[in-house]
Backbone as CSV, one residue per row, in Angstrom:
resi,resn,N_x,N_y,N_z,CA_x,CA_y,CA_z,C_x,C_y,C_z
1,UNK,71.088,86.625,126.042,70.841,86.244,124.439,72.483,85.960,123.984
2,UNK,72.397,85.545,123.081,74.270,85.498,122.250,74.041,87.001,121.331
3,UNK,75.346,86.791,121.186,75.745,88.276,120.684,77.246,87.634,120.072
4,UNK,77.610,88.693,119.235,79.035,89.106,118.373,80.010,90.595,119.397
5,UNK,80.867,89.860,119.955,81.635,90.916,121.091,83.036,90.928,120.394
6,UNK,83.433,92.136,120.544,84.972,91.982,119.971,85.413,93.153,121.191
7,UNK,86.527,91.927,122.319,87.402,93.100,123.319,88.117,93.791,123.119
8,UNK,89.059,94.095,121.717,89.954,94.627,121.051,90.045,94.657,119.415
9,UNK,90.763,95.912,119.203,90.714,96.193,117.465,91.500,95.261,116.931
10,UNK,91.461,94.929,115.944,91.507,93.748,114.899,91.000,93.011,114.031
11,UNK,91.834,92.047,113.213,91.253,91.050,112.240,90.083,90.495,112.847
12,UNK,89.437,89.905,111.884,87.848,88.521,112.277,88.378,88.334,113.435
13,UNK,89.617,87.713,113.547,89.555,87.169,115.207,89.377,87.235,116.046
14,UNK,89.106,88.855,115.884,88.699,89.320,117.196,87.205,89.278,117.796
15,UNK,86.425,88.866,117.091,84.896,88.479,116.652,84.995,87.443,117.288
16,UNK,84.096,87.409,118.606,83.731,86.133,119.416,82.377,85.764,119.683
17,UNK,81.044,85.143,119.303,79.821,84.749,119.602,79.757,84.000,121.019
18,UNK,79.140,85.143,121.827,78.940,84.537,122.887,77.812,85.361,123.583
19,UNK,77.276,84.349,125.008,76.617,85.153,125.539,76.369,86.320,126.504
20,UNK,75.445,87.388,126.560,75.851,88.752,126.939,74.501,88.763,127.704
21,UNK,74.398,89.952,128.492,72.943,90.558,129.147,71.975,90.943,127.976
22,UNK,70.871,90.717,128.140,69.627,91.130,127.148,69.782,93.095,127.502
23,UNK,69.832,93.820,126.631,69.903,95.480,126.516,68.809,95.654,127.287
24,UNK,68.651,96.900,128.009,68.063,97.662,128.929,67.585,99.228,127.932
25,UNK,66.019,98.914,127.301,66.367,100.093,126.893,66.118,101.603,127.671
26,UNK,66.658,102.362,127.219,66.798,103.582,127.916,65.265,104.592,127.168
27,UNK,65.177,105.984,127.610,64.365,106.620,127.472,64.062,106.992,126.036
28,UNK,62.816,106.785,125.225,62.793,106.629,123.855,63.259,105.511,123.157
29,UNK,63.885,105.006,123.610,64.390,103.473,122.921,63.338,102.460,123.220
30,UNK,63.246,101.298,122.077,62.442,100.180,122.449,63.214,98.862,122.379
31,UNK,62.931,97.868,122.872,63.469,96.618,122.826,63.072,96.014,121.901
32,UNK,63.470,95.378,120.342,63.926,94.819,119.561,63.913,93.650,119.161
33,UNK,63.664,92.380,119.033,64.202,90.792,118.460,64.814,90.986,117.171
34,UNK,66.135,90.434,117.078,66.380,90.965,116.087,66.133,89.499,115.141
35,UNK,65.479,89.492,113.562,65.680,88.677,112.663,66.682,88.679,111.837
36,UNK,67.408,89.577,111.001,68.386,89.416,110.434,69.186,90.522,110.938
37,UNK,70.146,90.376,110.163,71.626,91.746,110.848,72.732,91.436,109.465
38,UNK,72.252,92.776,109.537,73.120,93.179,107.866,74.826,93.386,108.284
39,UNK,75.382,92.628,107.156,77.015,93.093,107.255,77.635,93.940,105.948
40,UNK,78.227,95.136,106.817,79.147,96.143,105.782,80.491,96.315,106.170
41,UNK,81.065,97.079,104.824,82.457,97.366,105.129,82.601,98.217,106.221
42,UNK,81.209,99.094,106.483,81.523,99.776,107.923,81.855,98.860,109.415
43,UNK,81.153,97.794,109.036,81.459,97.107,110.471,83.065,96.579,110.567
44,UNK,83.559,96.349,109.105,84.486,96.025,109.341,86.014,97.285,110.012
45,UNK,85.447,98.530,109.138,86.156,99.681,109.925,86.010,100.008,111.340
46,UNK,84.654,99.734,111.707,84.694,99.801,112.927,84.765,98.469,114.098
47,UNK,85.564,97.185,113.691,86.554,96.385,114.217,87.628,96.490,114.261
48,UNK,87.983,97.034,113.436,89.398,97.329,113.276,89.611,98.834,113.954
49,UNK,88.981,99.559,114.216,88.998,100.971,114.826,89.563,102.160,114.210
50,UNK,89.253,101.951,112.774,89.917,102.527,111.820,88.782,103.972,111.652
51,UNK,87.520,103.571,112.062,86.210,104.459,112.030,85.123,103.951,112.945
52,UNK,83.842,104.495,113.454,82.982,104.300,114.431,83.529,103.905,115.329
53,UNK,84.817,104.375,116.348,84.767,103.781,117.513,84.323,103.328,118.578
54,UNK,84.089,102.500,119.055,83.486,102.088,120.513,83.970,101.928,121.446
55,UNK,83.707,102.137,122.311,83.798,101.938,123.790,83.984,100.349,123.832
56,UNK,85.126,99.576,124.664,85.186,98.603,124.217,84.839,98.007,125.893
57,UNK,84.709,96.613,126.040,84.257,95.749,124.672,82.802,96.088,124.215
58,UNK,82.119,95.584,123.223,81.241,96.330,122.366,80.902,95.167,121.489
59,UNK,79.366,95.237,120.801,78.561,94.341,119.987,79.069,94.935,118.528
60,UNK,79.262,94.303,117.839,79.557,95.009,116.334,78.347,95.055,115.714
61,UNK,78.187,96.081,114.887,77.052,96.087,114.104,76.282,97.373,114.104
62,UNK,75.578,97.970,112.750,74.340,98.874,113.067,73.111,98.826,112.157
63,UNK,73.163,97.323,111.275,71.710,97.316,110.662,71.167,95.745,111.032
64,UNK,69.796,96.465,110.578,69.100,94.890,110.766,67.481,95.121,110.636
65,UNK,66.689,94.101,111.171,65.593,94.316,111.052,65.226,92.761,112.129
66,UNK,63.889,93.363,112.636,62.973,92.364,113.187,61.638,92.821,113.845
67,UNK,61.484,92.711,115.246,60.076,93.197,115.681,60.159,94.048,117.154
68,UNK,59.901,95.352,117.228,59.525,95.382,118.267,58.689,94.763,119.417
69,UNK,59.181,94.510,120.367,58.813,93.286,121.756,57.444,93.714,122.479
70,UNK,57.119,94.900,122.343,55.568,95.850,122.845,54.567,95.549,122.032
71,UNK,55.123,96.049,120.538,54.078,95.813,120.388,54.231,94.835,118.445
72,UNK,55.140,94.108,118.501,55.156,93.334,117.316,55.271,93.961,115.938
73,UNK,55.309,95.216,115.677,55.693,96.006,114.778,56.688,95.611,114.312
74,UNK,56.910,95.330,112.876,58.217,95.035,111.909,58.887,95.936,111.632
75,UNK,59.933,96.409,112.356,60.720,97.267,112.054,61.778,96.971,111.039
76,UNK,62.786,97.901,110.620,64.194,97.943,109.989,64.922,98.739,110.266
77,UNK,66.463,98.880,110.650,67.052,100.099,110.772,68.799,100.235,110.437
78,UNK,69.093,101.206,110.572,70.555,101.617,110.741,70.787,102.493,111.297
79,UNK,72.283,102.590,111.804,72.668,103.485,112.636,72.245,103.062,114.179
80,UNK,71.836,101.453,114.619,71.980,101.079,115.881,72.722,100.376,116.443
81,UNK,73.681,100.720,117.195,74.729,100.048,117.585,74.585,98.692,118.256
82,UNK,75.316,98.041,118.046,74.969,96.686,118.527,73.814,95.718,117.955
83,UNK,74.265,95.490,116.455,73.153,94.594,115.775,73.669,93.653,115.909
84,UNK,74.849,93.009,115.925,75.169,91.717,115.531,74.441,90.886,117.335
85,UNK,73.356,90.770,117.208,72.908,90.196,118.563,71.317,89.518,118.277
86,UNK,70.887,89.201,119.453,69.419,88.506,119.274,68.411,89.749,119.727
87,UNK,68.545,90.394,120.443,68.235,91.887,120.859,68.705,92.951,120.876
88,UNK,68.521,93.823,120.459,68.913,95.340,120.103,67.910,96.958,120.852
89,UNK,68.376,97.326,121.806,67.544,98.587,122.038,67.953,99.580,121.052
90,UNK,66.793,99.857,120.863,67.237,101.230,119.879,66.178,102.418,120.089
91,UNK,66.876,103.332,119.488,66.229,104.637,119.693,64.854,104.592,118.531
92,UNK,64.050,105.042,118.962,62.588,104.348,117.958,63.070,105.166,116.819
93,UNK,63.763,106.646,116.788,63.937,107.636,115.800,64.744,107.253,114.816
94,UNK,65.197,105.698,114.873,66.170,105.338,113.945,65.720,103.702,113.148
95,UNK,64.331,103.753,113.681,63.464,102.901,113.293,62.518,103.162,111.912
96,UNK,62.488,102.045,110.866,61.799,102.080,109.452,60.680,100.944,109.591
97,UNK,59.266,101.691,109.247,58.225,100.558,109.190,58.398,99.539,108.088
98,UNK,58.530,98.570,107.891,58.780,97.404,107.110,57.367,97.591,106.151
99,UNK,57.503,97.788,104.894,55.891,97.586,104.397,55.996,95.986,104.084
100,UNK,54.357,96.058,104.374,54.055,94.517,104.813,54.404,93.504,103.304
101,UNK,54.400,94.054,102.353,55.108,93.163,100.982,56.435,93.325,100.954
102,UNK,56.892,93.751,101.937,58.441,93.381,101.956,58.899,92.259,103.077
103,UNK,59.802,91.391,102.402,60.330,90.501,103.599,61.814,91.106,104.416
104,UNK,61.890,90.841,106.018,62.814,91.455,106.412,63.721,91.288,105.845
105,UNK,64.346,90.414,105.695,65.712,89.884,105.000,65.966,91.086,103.612
106,UNK,64.618,91.055,102.946,65.063,92.207,101.995,65.097,93.531,102.306
107,UNK,64.108,94.021,103.315,64.624,95.067,103.723,65.816,95.499,104.332
108,UNK,66.218,94.362,104.901,67.888,94.681,105.531,68.934,95.005,104.266
109,UNK,68.670,93.975,103.764,69.340,93.929,102.341,69.526,95.219,101.673
110,UNK,68.353,95.712,101.600,68.451,97.322,100.959,68.592,98.334,102.173
111,UNK,68.647,98.378,102.823,68.230,99.922,103.427,69.502,100.281,103.466
112,UNK,70.555,100.289,104.114,72.003,100.872,104.148,72.487,101.001,102.939
113,UNK,72.754,100.137,102.265,73.179,99.691,101.002,72.151,100.818,99.638
114,UNK,71.597,100.583,99.666,70.149,100.786,98.584,70.123,102.500,99.173
115,UNK,69.935,102.847,100.360,69.950,104.277,100.540,71.228,104.693,100.189
116,UNK,72.109,104.461,100.405,73.918,104.965,99.888,73.663,105.273,98.471
117,UNK,73.363,104.412,97.583,73.229,103.989,96.145,72.047,105.517,95.901
118,UNK,71.186,105.766,96.529,69.873,106.724,96.533,70.604,108.171,96.422
119,UNK,71.400,108.229,97.727,71.990,109.795,97.504,73.197,110.218,96.548
120,UNK,73.854,109.072,96.338,74.456,108.777,95.284,74.589,109.413,94.119
121,UNK,73.124,108.897,93.774,72.920,109.065,92.338,72.353,110.521,92.528
122,UNK,71.095,110.634,93.394,70.157,111.962,93.356,70.715,113.145,94.246
123,UNK,72.198,112.931,95.018,72.346,114.370,95.634,74.162,114.347,95.454
124,UNK,75.000,113.437,95.486,76.143,113.591,95.809,76.769,114.113,93.957
125,UNK,76.102,113.685,93.031,76.387,114.124,91.505,75.390,113.622,90.931
126,UNK,74.294,114.324,90.443,72.860,114.583,90.067,73.006,113.978,88.688
127,UNK,72.990,112.860,88.625,72.877,112.194,87.658,72.260,113.100,86.042
128,UNK,72.743,113.012,84.862,71.878,113.798,83.977,71.989,112.735,83.136
129,UNK,70.415,112.664,82.435,70.369,112.182,81.278,71.269,111.804,80.296
130,UNK,72.487,110.587,79.874,73.212,110.540,79.126,74.704,110.219,79.780
131,UNK,74.635,110.785,80.389,75.836,110.925,81.212,76.894,109.484,81.455
132,UNK,77.681,109.491,81.106,78.931,108.563,81.587,79.653,108.367,82.738
133,UNK,79.155,107.681,83.656,79.597,106.977,85.291,80.613,105.860,85.180
134,UNK,81.092,106.169,86.191,82.058,104.820,86.469,81.497,103.857,87.823
135,UNK,81.258,103.122,88.169,80.860,102.267,89.106,81.785,101.366,89.498
136,UNK,82.269,101.881,90.696,83.608,100.583,90.407,82.763,99.527,91.769
137,UNK,83.687,98.419,91.946,82.991,96.988,92.567,81.422,97.106,92.080
138,UNK,81.280,97.027,90.953,79.800,97.191,90.573,79.093,95.846,90.889
139,UNK,79.506,94.595,91.435,78.993,93.475,92.139,78.911,93.413,93.293
140,UNK,79.381,94.359,93.908,79.226,94.606,95.275,77.481,94.952,95.689
141,UNK,77.503,94.790,97.027,76.439,95.380,97.592,75.548,96.814,97.239
142,UNK,76.203,97.781,97.445,76.163,99.173,96.883,76.265,99.061,95.506
143,UNK,77.497,98.593,94.209,77.317,98.677,93.569,76.428,98.306,92.631
144,UNK,75.984,96.919,92.985,74.582,96.406,92.148,73.391,97.425,91.832
145,UNK,73.545,98.150,93.078,71.795,98.906,93.415,72.609,99.814,93.252
146,UNK,73.602,100.732,92.944,73.810,101.901,92.382,74.128,101.925,91.059
147,UNK,74.310,100.598,90.073,74.244,100.369,88.634,72.625,100.745,88.280
148,UNK,72.256,100.341,89.096,70.685,100.001,88.766,70.105,101.455,88.570
149,UNK,69.737,102.184,90.159,69.564,103.513,90.401,69.930,104.234,89.237
150,UNK,71.589,104.110,88.820,71.539,104.854,88.220,71.337,104.693,86.779
151,UNK,70.867,103.341,85.804,70.241,103.548,85.346,68.897,104.031,85.062
152,UNK,68.079,103.574,85.686,66.791,104.419,85.942,66.764,105.953,85.597
153,UNK,67.923,106.520,86.048,67.552,108.164,85.451,68.159,108.306,84.392
154,UNK,68.783,107.077,83.309,69.067,107.532,82.386,70.939,107.921,82.082
155,UNK,71.694,107.279,83.039,73.317,107.077,83.024,73.850,106.383,81.712
156,UNK,74.573,106.084,81.742,75.367,104.941,80.849,76.579,104.898,82.109
157,UNK,76.470,103.404,82.048,77.307,103.065,83.081,78.210,101.915,82.558
158,UNK,79.798,102.621,83.210,80.996,102.089,83.266,81.135,100.859,84.331
159,UNK,80.959,99.740,84.136,81.415,99.016,85.804,82.707,98.569,85.826
160,UNK,83.257,98.214,87.521,84.809,97.633,87.099,84.298,96.336,88.210
161,UNK,84.745,95.626,87.471,84.812,94.148,88.226,86.321,93.141,88.415
162,UNK,85.972,92.800,89.230,87.339,91.576,89.481,87.568,90.141,88.878
163,UNK,86.484,89.801,88.646,86.519,88.391,87.835,84.875,88.629,86.917
164,UNK,85.197,87.020,85.984,83.967,87.454,84.584,82.721,86.995,85.236
165,UNK,82.584,86.307,86.624,81.234,86.083,87.180,80.604,87.591,88.138
166,UNK,81.613,88.054,88.570,81.094,89.415,89.071,80.883,90.108,87.906
167,UNK,81.507,90.307,86.386,81.068,91.543,85.364,79.996,90.735,84.899
168,UNK,79.654,89.335,85.077,78.220,89.097,84.638,77.234,90.162,85.510
169,UNK,77.691,89.608,86.549,76.067,90.210,87.070,76.341,91.882,87.073
170,UNK,77.184,92.348,87.292,77.036,93.953,86.813,76.426,94.095,85.354
171,UNK,76.670,93.121,84.301,75.540,93.292,83.399,74.486,92.956,83.510
172,UNK,74.482,91.905,83.958,72.835,91.578,84.462,72.124,92.981,85.615
173,UNK,72.664,93.629,85.889,72.030,94.557,86.568,72.302,96.343,85.831
174,UNK,72.629,95.865,84.889,72.191,96.949,83.452,73.425,97.724,82.711
175,UNK,74.638,97.401,83.534,75.695,98.120,83.060,75.879,98.200,81.550
176,UNK,76.258,98.894,80.501,76.663,99.016,79.981,77.910,98.758,78.724
177,UNK,79.375,99.221,79.903,80.001,98.478,79.932,80.706,97.865,81.000
178,UNK,81.743,96.961,81.121,82.107,96.333,82.419,83.934,96.075,82.185
179,UNK,84.546,96.815,83.132,86.357,96.667,82.856,86.740,95.939,84.103
180,UNK,87.826,95.559,84.013,88.742,95.281,84.623,89.434,96.501,85.462
181,UNK,90.279,96.428,86.753,90.476,97.357,87.224,91.636,98.149,86.486
182,UNK,92.523,97.418,85.739,94.128,97.446,85.502,93.781,98.638,84.069
183,UNK,94.387,99.574,84.067,94.462,100.827,82.977,92.617,101.046,82.934
184,UNK,91.728,101.034,84.198,90.778,101.396,83.487,90.204,102.671,82.950
185,UNK,91.104,104.023,83.672,90.645,105.175,83.138,90.962,105.550,82.357
186,UNK,91.900,104.871,81.363,92.213,105.173,79.701,91.307,104.627,78.905
187,UNK,90.611,103.688,79.075,89.551,102.490,78.647,87.973,103.443,78.643
188,UNK,88.629,104.055,79.993,86.631,104.669,80.228,86.503,105.737,79.564
189,UNK,87.749,106.635,79.428,87.552,107.680,78.472,87.471,107.303,77.535
190,UNK,88.298,106.831,76.593,87.681,106.205,74.938,86.269,105.772,74.498
191,UNK,85.338,105.016,75.762,84.195,104.645,75.845,83.452,105.960,75.887
192,UNK,83.733,106.913,76.918,83.170,107.841,76.767,83.316,109.222,75.855
193,UNK,83.918,108.756,74.591,84.106,109.462,73.598,85.204,110.736,73.656
194,UNK,86.133,110.113,74.686,87.391,110.788,74.707,87.812,112.261,75.994
195,UNK,86.639,112.351,75.910,86.476,113.560,76.711,86.552,113.305,78.460
196,UNK,86.160,111.828,78.961,86.248,111.162,79.975,84.510,111.125,80.774
197,UNK,84.440,110.497,82.010,82.738,110.490,82.772,83.182,111.651,83.659
198,UNK,81.643,111.799,83.878,80.688,113.077,84.126,81.318,112.495,85.847
199,UNK,81.101,111.487,86.222,81.057,110.796,87.786,81.584,109.434,88.000
200,UNK,82.701,109.427,89.046,83.387,107.995,89.657,82.699,107.889,91.279
201,UNK,81.806,106.970,91.045,81.415,106.354,92.114,82.514,105.339,92.909
202,UNK,83.037,105.589,93.725,84.194,105.163,94.092,84.264,104.554,95.808
203,UNK,84.222,103.562,96.028,84.116,102.834,97.503,84.871,101.979,97.350
204,UNK,85.996,101.901,96.572,87.457,101.225,97.135,88.654,102.055,97.521
205,UNK,88.643,103.084,97.348,89.825,103.737,97.761,90.549,103.565,97.058
206,UNK,91.738,103.374,98.131,93.499,103.459,97.827,93.801,102.714,96.506
207,UNK,93.186,102.092,96.168,93.629,101.208,95.165,93.225,102.013,93.536
208,UNK,91.815,102.793,93.486,91.311,103.467,92.078,91.524,104.590,92.417
209,UNK,91.479,105.692,93.620,91.352,106.796,93.843,91.922,107.573,92.440
210,UNK,93.043,107.530,92.884,94.412,108.422,91.280,93.680,107.933,90.352
211,UNK,93.454,106.365,89.552,93.482,106.189,88.383,92.027,107.171,88.363
212,UNK,90.932,107.071,88.845,89.907,107.230,88.642,89.757,108.960,88.584
213,UNK,90.561,109.628,89.087,90.855,111.467,88.955,90.772,111.080,87.473
214,UNK,91.836,110.253,86.750,92.381,110.697,84.995,91.072,110.581,84.127
215,UNK,90.248,109.924,84.862,89.460,109.125,83.724,87.843,110.205,83.920
216,UNK,87.966,111.804,84.602,86.917,112.529,84.799,87.077,113.388,83.526
217,UNK,85.986,113.960,83.304,86.387,115.087,82.120,86.162,116.360,82.913
218,UNK,86.550,117.332,82.056,86.380,118.359,83.009,84.507,118.861,84.021
219,UNK,85.391,119.328,84.796,84.435,119.285,86.258,83.770,118.068,86.624
220,UNK,84.271,117.051,86.397,83.802,116.035,86.941,84.253,116.089,88.382
221,UNK,83.121,114.918,88.673,82.767,114.435,90.124,83.621,112.978,90.765
222,UNK,84.406,113.691,91.632,84.995,111.897,92.340,84.444,111.648,93.215
223,UNK,83.473,110.763,93.667,82.999,110.707,94.922,83.263,109.463,95.611
224,UNK,84.017,109.887,96.361,84.678,108.930,97.276,83.131,108.303,98.572
225,UNK,82.926,107.373,98.496,82.033,106.760,99.350,82.185,105.550,100.173
226,UNK,83.645,105.389,99.698,84.351,104.322,101.204,85.265,104.014,100.614
227,UNK,86.284,102.930,101.350,87.637,102.483,100.814,87.892,101.735,101.600
228,UNK,87.330,100.245,100.851,87.716,98.783,101.195,88.883,98.492,101.234
229,UNK,89.902,98.848,100.078,91.193,98.896,99.926,92.105,100.027,100.616
230,UNK,91.747,100.411,101.273,91.966,101.313,102.427,91.722,102.832,101.925
231,UNK,92.424,104.299,103.025,92.063,105.374,102.241,93.438,105.484,101.229
232,UNK,93.096,106.078,100.384,93.759,107.010,99.474,95.082,107.577,100.223
233,UNK,95.993,107.827,99.523,97.055,108.791,100.241,96.669,110.402,99.888
234,UNK,97.320,110.915,101.012,96.908,112.731,100.814,96.479,112.944,99.524
235,UNK,95.286,114.202,99.170,95.432,114.710,97.872,95.907,116.203,97.921
236,UNK,96.989,116.535,96.810,97.530,117.796,96.797,96.305,118.675,95.827
237,UNK,95.839,119.440,96.910,94.483,120.438,95.917,94.706,120.587,94.040
238,UNK,95.856,121.046,94.236,96.442,121.718,93.125,96.093,121.020,91.432
239,UNK,96.323,118.965,92.029,96.284,118.054,90.941,94.406,118.611,90.582
240,UNK,93.848,118.960,91.079,92.308,119.038,90.836,91.993,120.005,89.727
241,UNK,92.871,120.976,90.142,92.999,122.649,88.966,93.654,121.634,87.486
242,UNK,94.482,121.052,87.508,95.532,120.639,86.518,94.542,119.745,85.746
243,UNK,93.804,118.777,86.603,92.896,117.831,85.923,91.745,118.059,85.144
244,UNK,91.436,119.360,85.519,90.354,120.140,84.835,88.747,120.846,85.641
245,UNK,89.623,121.202,86.380,88.700,121.968,87.274,87.962,120.622,87.899
246,UNK,88.249,119.885,89.090,87.526,118.621,89.155,86.680,119.357,90.838
247,UNK,85.879,118.192,90.942,85.156,117.891,92.264,85.558,116.853,93.039
248,UNK,86.002,116.823,94.305,85.937,115.388,95.206,84.870,115.864,96.295
249,UNK,84.173,114.474,96.341,83.078,114.820,97.705,83.751,113.421,98.402
250,UNK,83.595,113.801,99.657,83.846,112.273,100.583,82.273,112.118,101.594
251,UNK,81.470,111.689,100.947,79.641,111.766,101.711,79.628,110.385,102.972
252,UNK,78.583,110.915,103.044,78.413,109.735,104.289,76.663,109.544,104.510
253,UNK,76.094,108.488,104.784,75.246,108.320,105.105,74.423,108.614,106.105
254,UNK,75.174,108.945,107.435,74.937,109.897,108.302,74.413,110.872,107.960
255,UNK,75.451,111.418,107.523,74.424,113.142,106.858,73.372,113.145,106.020
256,UNK,73.520,112.506,105.197,71.990,112.370,104.466,70.928,111.728,105.082
257,UNK,70.982,110.904,106.492,69.807,110.714,107.280,69.881,110.828,108.288
258,UNK,70.165,112.447,109.078,70.933,112.857,109.850,69.724,113.234,111.117
259,UNK,68.291,113.500,110.111,67.225,113.597,110.894,66.156,112.664,110.920
260,UNK,65.144,112.204,111.837,64.152,111.303,111.560,64.075,111.432,110.127
261,UNK,63.076,112.687,109.800,62.674,113.080,108.464,63.297,112.376,107.516
262,UNK,64.645,112.932,107.615,65.420,112.676,106.231,65.492,110.697,105.768
263,UNK,65.761,110.291,107.335,66.058,108.575,107.650,64.619,108.171,106.711
264,UNK,63.187,108.754,107.065,61.762,108.436,107.119,61.965,108.108,105.482
265,UNK,62.403,109.106,104.906,61.884,110.263,103.327,62.642,109.180,102.686
266,UNK,63.900,108.909,102.684,64.896,108.031,101.815,64.644,106.674,102.177
267,UNK,64.365,105.904,103.031,64.403,104.721,102.814,62.959,104.168,102.527
268,UNK,61.474,104.969,102.609,60.157,105.153,101.960,60.469,104.778,100.075
269,UNK,61.501,105.946,99.885,61.612,106.135,98.507,62.546,104.720,97.533
270,UNK,63.509,104.135,98.655,63.955,102.880,98.208,62.848,101.641,98.518
271,UNK,62.752,101.720,99.568,61.423,100.618,99.638,60.544,100.577,98.921
272,UNK,60.256,101.798,98.456,59.070,102.275,96.915,59.691,101.345,95.639
273,UNK,61.018,101.573,95.595,61.475,101.281,94.421,61.168,99.143,94.368
274,UNK,61.729,99.125,95.607,61.902,97.433,95.541,60.304,97.386,95.214
275,UNK,59.273,97.450,95.899,58.296,96.870,95.645,57.707,97.187,94.420
276,UNK,57.943,98.317,93.841,57.757,98.535,92.274,58.252,97.652,91.724
277,UNK,58.941,97.017,91.775,60.189,95.793,91.119,60.995,96.695,89.898
278,UNK,61.234,97.598,90.534,62.141,98.741,89.673,63.959,98.801,90.397
279,UNK,63.999,97.778,91.364,65.098,97.305,91.640,65.039,96.508,92.400
280,UNK,65.952,95.234,91.851,66.253,94.083,92.735,67.386,94.163,93.352
281,UNK,67.336,93.196,94.709,68.203,93.420,95.464,68.520,91.635,95.744
282,UNK,69.535,91.651,95.540,70.778,90.537,96.125,71.130,89.869,96.862
283,UNK,70.976,88.841,97.753,71.247,88.632,98.720,72.166,87.645,98.424
284,UNK,73.729,87.778,98.878,74.923,87.422,98.194,75.185,85.911,99.324
285,UNK,74.815,86.415,100.715,75.439,85.290,101.047,74.445,85.466,102.554
286,UNK,73.996,84.281,103.340,73.891,84.352,104.841,74.646,83.150,105.341
287,UNK,74.841,83.995,106.699,75.571,82.798,107.604,74.907,83.112,109.369
288,UNK,74.640,81.765,109.568,74.283,81.825,111.219,75.233,83.090,111.703
289,UNK,74.344,83.836,113.235,74.942,85.116,113.777,76.508,83.902,114.473
290,UNK,76.586,83.028,114.604,77.504,82.442,115.449,78.721,82.293,113.892
291,UNK,78.143,82.574,112.948,79.945,82.432,112.182,79.758,83.829,111.348
292,UNK,79.327,85.204,112.048,80.129,86.314,112.072,81.732,86.460,111.871
293,UNK,82.561,85.915,112.485,83.742,85.905,112.051,83.890,85.290,110.254
294,UNK,83.421,84.356,110.371,83.780,83.717,108.823,83.143,85.054,107.593
295,UNK,82.223,85.196,107.928,81.267,86.669,106.996,82.141,87.876,106.813
296,UNK,83.160,88.168,107.741,84.124,89.155,107.809,85.193,88.547,106.729
297,UNK,85.617,87.896,106.963,86.507,87.205,106.085,86.553,87.198,104.990
298,UNK,85.197,86.297,104.557,84.615,86.361,103.023,84.487,87.647,102.321
299,UNK,84.021,88.866,103.369,83.720,90.256,102.773,84.934,90.685,102.250
300,UNK,85.756,90.760,103.290,87.318,91.628,103.050,88.202,90.637,101.911
301,UNK,87.976,89.257,101.796,88.602,88.467,100.357,87.881,88.744,99.523
302,UNK,86.699,89.535,99.327,86.061,89.768,98.371,85.002,88.526,97.936
303,UNK,85.003,87.746,98.313,84.403,86.432,97.973,83.093,86.302,98.120
304,UNK,82.453,87.232,98.060,80.806,87.408,98.107,80.368,88.867,96.989
305,UNK,79.443,88.617,96.601,78.329,89.771,95.913,77.269,89.895,96.345
306,UNK,76.786,90.902,96.196,75.231,91.480,96.742,75.610,91.797,98.553
307,UNK,74.768,91.171,99.156,74.389,91.707,100.448,74.779,90.633,101.188
308,UNK,75.659,90.436,102.443,75.755,89.585,103.328,74.937,89.930,104.710
309,UNK,74.308,88.766,105.106,73.527,88.752,105.717,73.980,87.768,107.232
310,UNK,73.522,88.058,108.557,73.577,87.284,109.308,72.030,86.931,110.049
311,UNK,72.114,85.673,110.621,70.387,85.174,111.318,71.002,84.897,112.813
312,UNK,70.345,85.533,113.225,70.822,84.761,114.969,69.765,83.379,115.215
């Protein structure tokens, strides 16, 4: 079979599309024909060796959808290593059945990022009706879904975006206001009535984190769920006291799906939002598996919006 392999950590150039042996399922695993694989910033972190360090050489990626070889059941997954491939050996406990009404592409596009958006809204900071919140990178894969789910529960959303095109996508997802990144904290406080916002959902990191703290109201929540621009500088905890007794959280989807029961329940809720028409999924780009390197280049350059998919 073909797969995307890296033998050392580094930039997109370390990714190689090559032929490798088919995986051999271990006990508790099944063999799955991959129909589509999802591309995420966590794949960049894995490739660079910043997080999710694998034994090298390794096949990159953890998300996708396909068909179990033995049963022909359609399934989607996240947390299954080596997913940039034509076949994967997957733990049965990490597989989620795809509803008949949902295309595998859509299931892949919404599973990881949709569940991330879901726990951010319902668990990291449970939004109350009328709350002003900031959603950074609102035209990205998580951002578009997060904006929609936040609006579903009654939030007033201030989105950030880097271009006019991305700003329009954020508005189409329901954002009440859209700002550029420069000086966003002061403007957000004004929009929220002067006191500040209830929460900042930040997947950007270094370039937005400390500015975001300035946008929060007393007892506000900074939720740092990613770091596409790099990790923020170390935080002096007394700053939280001086800024209004603030909260900071660094959550992960892994924690929120740490058991099969939690995974299945969260996935079911997200799939239901999609099948009911309450959550629109944007597939921003599709690449052949052989062009995974270019997909990473475009993702890091912020040339894409919505979800990026690879097709073997």
